[in-house]
Each structure stands twice: as C-alpha cells, then as structure tokens.
C-alpha positions in Angstrom: 157.3 206.9 -169.9 155.1 204.2 -170.9 152.2 203.4 -168.3 154.5 200.2 -167.1 157.7 202.4 -166.5 155.5 204.6 -164.5 154.0 202.0 -162.4 157.8 200.6 -162.1 158.8 204.4 -161.1 155.7 204.4 -158.0 157.2 200.7 -156.9 160.6 202.3 -156.9 160.0 205.2 -154.9 157.4 203.2 -151.8 160.9 200.6 -151.6 162.5 203.9 -150.3 159.9 203.4 -146.9 160.3 199.7 -146.7 162.8 199.0 -143.7 163.9 195.7 -142.9 162.1 193.8 -139.7 159.3 195.2 -140.9 155.8 193.4 -141.3 155.1 194.0 -144.6 151.2 194.0 -146.2 151.5 193.3 -149.8 149.0 194.7 -152.4 147.3 193.3 -155.7 147.4 194.3 -159.2 150.1 195.3 -161.5 151.3 198.2 -160.2 151.6 196.3 -156.6 153.1 193.2 -158.8 155.7 195.5 -160.3 156.4 196.8 -156.3 156.7 192.7 -155.8 159.7 192.6 -158.1 161.9 195.1 -156.8 160.9 194.1 -153.4 161.8 190.4 -154.2 165.5 192.3 -155.4 166.6 194.2 -152.6 165.4 190.5 -150.7 167.6 188.7 -152.8 170.3 191.2 -151.2 169.2 190.7 -147.8 166.4 192.5 -146.8 164.4 191.2 -144.2 160.6 191.3 -143.6 158.1 189.2 -143.9 154.9 190.0 -145.8 151.5 189.2 -146.3 149.3 189.4 -149.4 146.5 190.6 -150.2 145.0 188.0 -152.4 146.2 184.3 -154.0 147.6 186.3 -156.7 150.8 188.1 -154.6 151.0 185.0 -152.8 152.0 182.8 -156.0 154.4 185.9 -157.2 155.6 186.3 -154.1 156.6 182.6 -153.5 157.9 182.4 -156.8 160.3 185.5 -156.8 161.3 184.4 -152.4 159.4 187.0 -150.7 159.0 185.6 -147.4 155.2 185.5 -146.5 153.5 185.2 -143.4 148.8 184.7 -142.9 147.7 188.0 -141.3 146.6 185.2 -138.9 150.6 185.1 -137.9 150.9 188.6 -138.3 147.9 190.5 -137.0 149.5 193.6 -136.7 151.6 194.8 -139.7 154.2 198.0 -140.0 153.0 199.3 -143.7 151.0 198.1 -146.2 152.0 198.8 -150.1 149.4 199.1 -152.4 147.8 200.1 -155.6 144.4 201.3 -156.6 142.1 202.4 -158.9 141.2 205.5 -158.4 142.7 208.8 -155.7 141.6 211.8 -154.6 143.1 214.4 -153.2 141.9 213.5 -149.7 143.5 210.1 -150.3 140.1 208.6 -150.1 140.1 205.7 -152.9 138.4 203.6 -154.8 139.9 199.4 -155.1 138.8 196.6 -156.2 139.3 196.1 -160.0 141.3 192.9 -159.4 138.3 191.7 -157.2 141.1 191.5 -154.0 139.0 194.3 -152.2 137.9 192.7 -148.9 141.4 191.1 -148.1 142.9 194.6 -149.5 140.8 196.4 -146.6 141.2 194.0 -143.7 144.8 193.9 -144.6 145.2 197.7 -144.7 143.1 198.4 -141.7 145.8 195.6 -139.8 148.6 198.3 -141.0 150.1 201.8 -139.0 150.2 202.9 -142.4 148.9 202.6 -146.1 151.1 203.9 -149.2 149.2 203.4 -152.4 151.3 203.4 -155.5 149.8 204.6 -158.9 150.3 206.2 -162.0 148.7 210.1 -162.9 146.2 208.4 -164.7 144.4 207.4 -161.0 144.4 210.6 -159.9 140.8 212.3 -159.6 138.8 215.0 -158.9 135.8 213.5 -157.5 135.5 209.4 -157.5 133.2 207.5 -159.3 134.6 207.3 -163.0 135.6 203.6 -162.1 133.0 201.5 -161.2 132.8 200.7 -157.8 133.4 197.8 -156.9 130.4 196.1 -154.5 131.4 192.5 -153.4 128.5 190.8 -152.3 127.4 187.1 -150.9 125.7 185.0 -153.6 122.9 184.2 -151.7 120.1 186.6 -151.4 122.1 188.2 -154.9 118.5 190.0 -156.5 117.4 191.6 -152.8 121.2 192.8 -152.1 121.1 194.4 -156.0 117.7 195.8 -155.3 118.8 197.6 -151.7 122.0 198.8 -153.0 119.6 200.5 -155.8 117.8 202.1 -153.3 120.9 203.2 -151.8 122.0 204.9 -154.7 119.1 206.3 -155.5 118.4 207.8 -152.2 121.9 209.5 -152.6 120.9 210.4 -156.9 123.3 208.1 -157.9 122.4 206.3 -160.5 124.3 204.5 -163.7 124.1 200.6 -164.2 125.1 198.0 -161.7 127.2 195.0 -163.6 127.5 191.6 -162.3 131.1 190.8 -162.9 132.4 187.9 -165.1 135.0 185.8 -165.8 134.6 184.1 -169.4 130.9 182.9 -168.9 130.7 182.6 -165.6 130.3 184.5 -161.9 133.4 186.5 -161.2 134.3 184.6 -157.7 136.4 186.5 -155.1 139.0 184.8 -152.9 136.6 184.6 -150.5 134.0 183.0 -152.6 131.8 186.3 -152.9 130.1 187.8 -156.4 131.5 191.2 -157.7 128.4 194.2 -158.1 130.2 196.4 -160.2 128.6 200.5 -160.1 128.8 202.9 -163.1 128.1 205.9 -160.7 130.4 208.2 -162.7 130.5 210.9 -159.8 130.6 209.7 -156.0 130.1 213.1 -154.7 129.7 211.6 -150.9 131.9 208.7 -150.6 131.6 208.8 -147.0 127.7 208.2 -147.2 128.1 206.0 -150.0 130.1 204.0 -147.7 128.3 204.3 -144.3 124.8 203.5 -146.6 126.8 200.4 -147.9 128.2 198.2 -144.9 124.5 198.6 -143.3 123.1 196.3 -146.1 123.2 192.7 -144.7 124.0 190.7 -148.4 127.2 193.4 -149.5 130.8 192.2 -148.0 132.4 195.2 -148.3 132.8 198.1 -150.9 136.0 199.2 -153.2 135.8 202.7 -150.9 138.5 203.1 -149.1 138.1 206.1 -146.5 140.5 207.4 -143.9 143.1 204.9 -145.0 146.0 205.7 -147.3 148.5 207.3 -145.1 150.6 208.6 -148.5 150.1 208.4 -152.4 153.4 207.8 -154.4 152.2 209.2 -158.1 154.0 208.3 -161.4 153.9 210.8 -164.5 155.7 211.3 -167.1 158.4 213.9 -164.6 158.8 210.7 -162.3 157.3 210.0 -159.3 155.6 212.7 -156.4 154.1 212.4 -153.3 150.0 213.0 -152.2 149.7 214.1 -148.8 146.0 214.5 -147.9 144.1 217.8 -148.2 141.0 218.3 -146.6 137.9 218.8 -148.6 
C-alpha cells in the first residue's frame, strides 16, 4: 500500500463518522483532499452536509466537486471537523500548518464539537518536533517577532533554524496575508509550555501546535486503518 492509498484508507474510515445534516469543518492538505473526494461522492448520492473549508485551496476543490459550502460566519458552530496533521503524538497533540492554513484550521477546529485527525503511520511520533513547527506571524515587525521567538526557544532549551517560508522567490503568504516561520526544533518535549509562550508574543498570529483539540485520530498503515485515542502523558 503506497502513501496515497493509506491516505484514502484513513479518509474512508473518517467518512463513517459523517452523518446527514452535519455542519462539517473540512481540512486542508493531501489527506484532507482525499476525504473531500470521497465526501463528494456521498453528497452526489444524497448525503446532506454543509461544509466550512479551512483554506481557499480546499474551498476550490469542494466547489469543483459539488460539496455545499458555507462561511464560518454563516455556520459559527460546527458538529465535526476532519483534517490531516503533519505530526500526531499519543496524546493527540498535533503539529499542523505544513500547507500554510494553520490559522483557519485552528479557528475551524475550535468552532467544532469534535475534531477527527486523518493521517498515515508516518505522521505518528513519540515526541513532536521532527516536523518543523509553523509559526504564522504578522509581516509588520518581523525581525522583532523573530528575536522574541528565539528567546522563547532558548528559555525552553530549544534550538534549531528559524526559516522564513518561501514560495518561489517571494515570501510565502497565508490566506490571511501573514508570513510563516518554520522552526526546526527537532524535539518539543514541553509542547504546552511552548504554546503558551508563543501565544504571548504580539507578532505571532498563531502557531501549529494543536493541543487538546483532536478527539480521535484515524491512522492508516499497510494493514489498514486504526483509531488512536488520547492517552495521558
């Protein structure tokens, strides 16, 4: 089973949690896109859902495939969000934002009663941090914000490159008009502490640590899909 087949298996398993009439948050990324394709088939067969996309990219795919969409202002409370992750640990803490949609993804997830993560086995880790942590920042005062992030990292014993994400020859810009700094810490043993510290920096719009947000993870591997429940650390 190749990587795409595993993503499809996870998306198929997640689809079983979608009921007609649901207000659904729809995630961003390659695994979430497989979910959108499968969801569109169910919609064509009569499933009634209203979706809130977490990115312009996801919105375009949903429109193309016929998945009904609303804005989060129209549907400010959601039943379920289904989204991917760049890393997930055994307490269902996540790193997200590899695709650059972390702010909208976190807003939509926070508006949902439940969040289900879909991923392949390669995304499951013992300790978060091997995947560079995306930190969404305001372009104004970028140098000052970067220095503050470096000081926070030093206080927590973290080190590694802080790289401003590029798109071709330009700085990558999110749907919200912000930049992203990718922090290659390697290991983040105190994810909650780092989250709190980053949230205290005015120039940080949001970061890719999703803590106490996912209620279930569906992990696909060569043997098929399994569910991952949070365990205390």
